[in-house]
C-alpha positions in Angstrom: 79.6 55.7 295.4 80.1 58.9 294.2 83.7 58.5 295.6 84.2 55.4 293.9 82.8 56.8 290.4 85.2 59.5 290.4 88.1 57.5 291.3 87.6 55.1 288.6 86.9 57.6 285.7 90.2 59.8 287.3 92.3 56.3 286.9 91.2 56.1 283.0 91.8 60.2 281.9 94.9 60.0 284.0 96.1 56.5 281.8 95.7 58.5 278.5 96.9 61.6 280.2 100.6 60.4 281.2 100.6 58.4 277.7 100.7 62.2 276.4 103.4 63.3 278.5 105.6 60.8 278.3 105.2 60.8 274.8 106.4 64.6 274.9 109.2 63.7 277.2 110.8 61.8 274.7 109.9 62.6 271.5 112.8 63.7 269.6 114.4 63.2 266.0 116.9 60.6 265.8 120.3 61.5 265.5 121.6 58.6 263.4 120.7 58.4 259.6 121.9 55.0 257.9 122.0 54.1 254.3 121.1 50.9 252.6 119.1 49.4 249.6 115.6 49.8 250.8 112.3 47.9 248.9 109.0 49.7 249.6 105.6 47.1 249.7 102.4 49.1 248.7 99.3 46.9 248.9 96.2 48.8 247.4 92.7 48.1 245.9 90.3 50.8 244.1 90.7 54.1 243.3 92.9 56.1 246.4 92.1 60.2 246.6 95.7 60.1 248.7 97.7 58.4 246.1 98.8 60.8 244.5 99.7 63.2 247.3 101.1 59.9 248.3 103.8 59.1 245.6 104.8 63.2 245.6 105.9 62.7 249.3 107.8 59.1 248.4 109.5 61.0 245.8 110.9 63.4 248.4 112.0 61.1 250.8 115.5 61.7 252.0 116.3 58.3 251.5 115.5 57.2 248.7 114.2 53.8 247.8 115.7 51.1 245.6 112.0 50.5 244.0 108.5 50.0 245.0 106.3 46.6 244.7 102.5 47.8 244.2 100.0 44.8 244.5 96.6 44.3 243.2 94.4 42.0 243.4 93.7 42.3 239.5 94.6 44.4 236.4 90.7 45.6 236.4 90.9 47.1 240.2 91.3 50.9 239.6 94.5 51.1 241.6 96.1 49.0 238.4 95.6 52.3 235.8 96.2 54.8 239.0 99.4 53.7 239.2 100.3 53.4 236.1 99.2 57.1 235.8 101.1 57.9 238.5 104.5 56.0 238.5 105.7 58.8 236.2 106.0 61.3 239.7 108.7 59.0 241.4 113.0 58.7 240.6 112.6 55.1 241.2 111.3 52.0 239.6 107.8 50.9 240.4 106.3 47.6 239.6 103.4 45.8 239.7 102.1 42.7 240.9 98.8 41.3 239.8 97.9 38.9 243.4 94.8 37.0 241.7 92.2 36.2 244.5 92.7 33.4 247.4 89.5 32.4 249.5 91.0 31.3 252.5 93.1 35.1 254.0 92.3 38.5 253.5 93.2 39.9 249.9 95.8 42.4 251.2 97.6 39.2 252.4 97.1 37.8 249.1 98.1 41.0 247.8 101.5 40.9 250.2 102.5 37.3 249.4 102.8 38.3 246.0 104.6 40.8 246.4 107.0 39.1 248.3 108.3 36.9 245.8 110.0 39.2 244.2 111.9 40.7 247.0 115.6 39.6 246.4 118.9 39.3 248.2 119.8 43.5 246.9 117.2 44.5 249.4 118.8 45.4 252.7 115.1 46.2 254.2 112.0 45.6 253.2 109.2 48.8 254.1 105.6 48.0 253.8 103.3 51.3 253.9 99.1 52.2 253.3 98.1 54.1 250.9 96.6 56.4 252.8 99.3 57.6 254.8 101.3 61.5 254.1 104.9 60.8 255.2 107.7 63.4 255.9 110.5 63.5 254.3 112.8 62.3 256.6 110.0 59.2 257.1 111.4 56.5 255.5 115.5 57.1 257.1 113.4 57.7 260.6 112.0 54.5 260.0 114.4 52.2 258.5 117.6 53.5 260.0 117.2 50.7 262.9 116.5 48.1 260.5 119.9 48.9 258.5 122.3 49.3 261.1 121.0 46.6 263.2 119.8 48.2 266.3 116.0 46.6 265.3 114.7 43.4 263.3 111.5 45.2 262.9 110.7 49.1 263.4 107.2 50.0 263.3 105.5 53.7 263.5 101.9 54.6 263.7 99.0 56.7 262.3 98.1 60.4 263.1 95.0 61.7 261.7 94.8 64.6 260.4 91.2 66.6 260.5 91.0 69.6 258.3 87.7 68.9 256.7 86.8 65.9 258.8 83.4 65.5 260.5 82.2 64.9 263.7 82.3 60.7 263.8 86.2 61.4 262.4 87.1 63.4 265.0 85.8 61.2 267.5 87.7 58.2 266.2 90.8 60.7 265.8 90.8 61.3 269.7 91.1 57.7 270.4 93.1 56.5 267.8 95.8 59.4 269.0 95.2 58.5 272.7 96.3 55.0 271.4 99.1 56.6 269.2 100.5 57.9 272.6 99.9 55.1 275.2 102.2 53.6 277.5 104.6 50.8 274.9 104.1 48.1 277.5 100.9 48.1 277.0 101.6 47.3 273.0 105.1 45.8 273.1 105.7 43.5 270.0 102.7 45.1 268.1 103.0 46.4 264.5 101.4 48.8 262.6 101.6 47.7 258.7 101.0 51.0 257.8 104.9 51.7 258.7 107.3 48.7 259.3 110.5 48.3 258.5 112.2 44.9 257.9 115.6 44.4 258.7 117.0 41.4 255.6 117.9 39.1 258.0 114.7 39.1 260.2 112.6 38.4 256.9 114.6 35.5 255.7 113.3 34.2 259.5 110.0 35.5 259.2 108.6 33.4 256.5 106.0 35.8 255.7 104.3 34.4 253.1 103.8 31.4 255.2 103.0 33.6 258.3 99.9 35.1 256.1 99.4 32.2 254.2 95.7 32.0 255.9 95.4 35.3 258.3 93.0 38.2 258.5 95.1 41.0 259.2 98.5 41.1 257.8 99.9 43.0 260.8 98.3 40.7 263.5 100.4 37.8 261.7 103.7 40.0 261.5 103.8 40.5 264.9 102.6 37.0 266.1 105.6 35.5 263.9 108.1 38.1 265.6 106.9 37.5 268.6 107.5 33.4 268.1 111.3 33.7 266.8 111.9 36.6 270.1 112.6 39.2 267.1 113.7 42.8 268.4 110.3 45.5 267.9 111.4 48.8 268.2 108.1 51.5 268.1 109.4 54.4 266.8 108.0 57.3 268.7 109.5 60.1 266.1 107.8 58.3 263.1 103.7 59.1 263.5 102.7 59.7 259.8 100.2 62.4 259.3 97.2 60.6 257.8 95.0 62.8 255.9 90.6 62.0 256.0 89.2 59.9 253.0 85.7 59.1 253.1 83.1 60.7 255.3 82.1 59.7 259.1 80.5 56.6 257.9 83.9 55.7 256.8 85.4 56.6 259.7 83.1 54.5 262.4 83.6 51.5 259.4 87.6 51.9 260.4 87.6 52.3 263.8 85.4 49.1 264.4 87.4 46.9 262.0 90.5 48.3 263.5 89.1 47.5 267.4 87.6 43.8 265.8 91.5 43.1 264.6 92.7 43.8 268.5 90.3 41.6 269.7 91.1 38.5 267.5 94.7 38.9 267.6 95.6 40.4 271.0 92.4 39.5 273.2 94.0 40.5 276.5 94.4 43.8 274.9 91.3 44.5 273.3 90.0 43.7 277.2 92.6 46.4 279.1 91.5 49.1 276.3 87.9 48.5 277.3 88.8 48.5 280.8 89.8 51.5 280.9 87.6 53.3 278.3 85.1 52.3 280.4 86.7 53.3 283.3 86.6 56.9 281.7 83.0 56.6 281.0 81.9 56.5 284.5 81.9 60.5 284.2 78.7 60.3 282.3 76.8 58.8 285.4 79.3 61.8 287.3 77.5 64.3 285.0 74.1 63.1 285.8 74.6 63.3 289.9 76.1 66.8 289.6 73.1 67.4 288.0 71.0 66.2 290.5 72.7 68.4 293.1 75.7 66.2 294.1 79.0 68.3 294.8 81.4 65.7 295.3 80.0 64.3 291.5 80.3 68.0 290.2 84.3 68.3 291.7 85.1 65.2 289.9 83.5 66.3 286.5 85.3 69.2 286.7 88.6 68.0 287.4 88.0 65.4 284.7 87.2 68.4 281.5 90.0 70.0 282.9 92.3 66.9 282.4 90.4 66.1 279.2 91.2 69.8 277.8 94.7 69.7 279.0 95.0 66.4 277.1 93.7 68.0 273.7 96.3 71.2 274.1 98.9 68.6 274.5 97.6 66.2 271.7 97.5 69.7 269.0 101.0 70.4 270.4 102.0 66.6 268.8 100.7 67.6 265.5 102.2 70.8 265.2 105.5 68.8 266.3 104.8 66.1 263.3 104.4 68.7 260.4 100.5 69.3 260.8 99.3 72.3 260.5 95.4 72.3 261.0 93.2 75.4 260.9 91.5 76.6 263.7 87.9 74.5 263.4 89.7 71.2 263.0 91.8 72.3 266.5 88.8 73.7 268.2 86.9 70.8 267.8 89.4 68.8 269.1 89.2 71.0 272.2 85.6 70.5 272.6 85.8 66.4 272.5 88.4 66.7 275.0 87.0 69.4 277.4 83.3 67.4 277.1 84.9 63.8 279.2 81.0 62.7 279.8 79.9 62.5 276.5 82.8 61.5 274.6 84.2 58.5 276.8 80.8 57.5 276.8 80.8 57.9 272.7 84.0 55.9 272.5 83.0 53.3 274.7 80.2 52.8 272.9 82.5 52.8 269.4 84.4 50.5 271.3 81.5 47.7 271.9 80.8 47.7 267.8 83.8 45.2 267.8 82.6 42.8 270.4 81.3 40.8 267.0 84.2 39.6 264.9 82.8 36.6 263.2 82.3 38.8 260.4 84.5 41.6 258.9 84.5 44.0 256.2 87.6 45.2 254.8 87.2 47.5 251.3 85.1 45.6 249.0 85.3 42.3 250.8 83.6 40.6 253.9 84.9 37.6 255.5 84.3 35.2 258.5 86.7 35.2 260.9 86.9 32.4 263.3 90.8 33.2 264.4 94.0 35.1 263.8 94.4 31.5 261.0 90.4 30.5 260.5 89.1 33.0 257.3 87.8 32.5 254.2 86.0 35.1 252.2 82.0 35.7 252.1 81.1 37.7 248.8 83.2 40.1 247.0 81.8 43.4 246.0 83.4 45.8 243.2 87.1 47.3 244.0 87.4 50.0 245.0 83.6 50.0 247.0 83.8 50.6 250.9 82.0 50.3 253.9 
């Protein structure tokens, strides 16, 4: 029994460690930088602490956007006033679109549908982005180039949590999220992350995004499904990892990860099941540690090996952090290494976090609570004041 538990736990840890090694082997800056007219689309609600830094980063892009469409639900939303305050920072025009409300889809989908009506034939590509990212100066060029030169129809990246000032729960969330960012591409093939995605003009015309988003909860899930239905070429660009500074405390971090896993459960149930299997295999490190405490030498050997692998993975992930331009302080780096090394406790905690996503009927996103019965079966249950979080 001990041998079986050890082999299963090792298989889970090896899956994540292999992902980091594979990523580092193929991580390199793109060789081509295309030019073109790119419109940015940002759907936002509430006052966002990181928005001034985002606008400053957008102003410094090596590929200057044609314009940015910012979609909010109402002029009373604090996001409206904040964007008005910050738009002077940008060397390109900002157009704020007031979307209104709809009870049959997420507010983000409603915001995006309103903004999509302003996209025109002068756009060579449309880039969707989230308000909590802090992109490097090359981000837009690296993301949009394959969509501009015809190499791909959709290009996506992924977030990378920056952890200076983050609490312990956010560190655990980041430990899982960083593993997902570096995981084997075939597992999540065809999926897009809406926080950073470029869509080529021809693909945008074919996709009918307003129709795809009409009754959805997750805009990422709806875009991914429509791309698969049309057989579009979706490129996950490894070089596009977006620094994402922490906003909110540990409670917000847990709510964020739970919602992300719930979205995967609803829109890609096979991926959710695969992820659960890997996480639970690694979580067998906890019973192995308990057996080791009773004097089981084989279990102790497996635990020592798992801890060494977790330490190695943490060091490699720290290397990725520095490669993409994030200079974290010693406390954040040491805490990630400690989390990686304490595999029996970390893996069990992550598995417990995974199970919070088993129930998907009611999901809260920002200030709105939704009933989600399926990918295209959504209704608003209640709304709170814009800017409230969960």
